C-alpha positions in Angstrom: 114.2 -88.3 137.8 116.4 -87.9 140.9 118.6 -90.7 142.0 118.7 -91.2 145.7 121.6 -92.9 147.4 121.5 -94.6 150.8 125.0 -95.7 151.8 125.1 -94.3 155.3 127.8 -91.8 154.1 127.2 -88.3 152.9 126.6 -87.8 149.1 129.1 -85.0 148.9 132.3 -84.4 150.9 130.6 -81.6 152.8 127.1 -83.3 153.4 124.0 -84.5 151.6 122.9 -81.3 149.8 124.7 -79.9 146.8 126.2 -76.4 147.4 127.2 -74.2 144.5 130.8 -73.0 144.8 132.0 -76.1 146.6 133.1 -78.1 143.5 134.1 -77.2 140.0 131.4 -79.0 138.0 129.4 -78.1 134.9 126.3 -76.2 136.0 123.7 -75.7 133.4 122.6 -77.5 130.2 125.5 -79.6 129.1 127.2 -79.0 126.7 125.4 -75.8 125.6 125.5 -73.5 128.6 127.7 -73.4 131.7 126.2 -71.0 134.3 129.6 -70.7 135.9 128.1 -70.8 139.4 131.5 -72.1 140.6 133.3 -69.3 138.8 135.2 -71.4 136.3 134.7 -72.5 132.7 137.4 -75.1 132.7 140.1 -76.2 135.2 140.2 -74.2 138.4 143.5 -73.5 140.2 144.3 -75.8 143.1 142.5 -74.6 146.3 140.5 -72.1 144.4 137.3 -73.3 146.2 136.9 -73.8 150.0 137.9 -77.1 151.6 135.4 -79.8 150.9 135.3 -81.3 154.4 136.5 -80.9 158.0 139.9 -82.4 157.2 140.7 -79.4 155.1 140.9 -81.5 151.9 140.5 -79.6 148.7 139.3 -80.6 145.2 138.0 -84.1 146.2 135.1 -83.7 143.9 135.1 -82.1 140.5 137.8 -80.1 138.7 139.7 -83.2 137.3 139.2 -86.9 137.4 142.0 -88.4 139.5 144.2 -91.3 138.6 144.6 -94.0 141.2 146.9 -97.0 141.4 143.9 -99.4 141.7 143.3 -101.7 138.8 139.8 -101.4 137.4 138.2 -104.9 137.7 134.7 -104.5 136.3 134.0 -106.3 133.1 132.7 -103.8 130.5 130.5 -104.5 127.5 132.7 -104.8 124.5 135.8 -104.9 126.7 139.1 -105.5 125.0 140.5 -107.0 128.2 143.0 -104.2 128.3 144.4 -103.4 131.7 142.5 -100.4 133.1 143.1 -98.3 136.1 140.6 -96.4 138.3 139.9 -92.7 137.8 137.6 -91.1 140.3 136.0 -87.9 141.5 134.4 -86.4 138.4 135.6 -83.2 136.5 134.6 -79.8 135.4 132.8 -81.4 132.4 130.6 -83.5 134.6 127.1 -82.3 135.6 124.3 -83.1 138.0 121.3 -84.1 136.1 119.9 -86.8 138.4 120.7 -89.7 136.2 124.1 -90.5 137.8 125.5 -89.4 141.1 128.4 -87.1 141.2 130.4 -88.3 144.2 134.0 -88.7 145.3 133.5 -92.5 144.9 132.3 -92.4 141.3 134.7 -94.6 139.3 135.7 -95.1 135.7 138.3 -97.4 134.1 140.9 -95.9 131.8 143.9 -97.6 130.1 147.3 -96.4 131.4 148.1 -94.5 128.2 144.9 -92.5 128.3 145.1 -88.7 128.6 142.6 -85.8 128.7 142.5 -82.2 129.8 140.1 -83.1 132.6 142.2 -85.9 134.1 145.0 -85.5 136.6 146.4 -86.9 139.8 146.6 -85.9 143.5 149.7 -85.2 145.4 149.5 -86.3 149.1 151.8 -86.1 152.0 151.9 -88.2 155.2 151.9 -86.1 158.3 153.8 -87.4 161.3 151.8 -85.9 164.2 154.6 -86.7 166.8 157.1 -84.5 165.0 154.7 -81.8 163.8 153.1 -80.8 167.1 152.0 -77.4 165.6 149.7 -79.0 163.0 146.0 -78.5 163.7 
């Protein structure tokens, strides 16, 4: 069964159709066979794949789940009421089987002491357009 999403925004950073080689995700029968259509069995180096949108943003979807500073507010079944923070974006261990969307906005809650080899964070920099006139 394929899950269809109608949010008015594209499903993927580059559009509504999945394109191999745009995100480091598991491609094949999980966890038995990864077809490596993206070229990577595990983590990919930063910027190893093309930018994922017109803003030249890399690795927005796949590769590693990304920590955010947002507190996860959803009540979970069996919750211990531990403070949780949002991780988003999916990782190289996530796969497209139609049961759950793989999107930049996909979210999970994790306690602040949680660690995993498919979880990281994003470094970002503010660009002052007035001083950096050569930026395109």
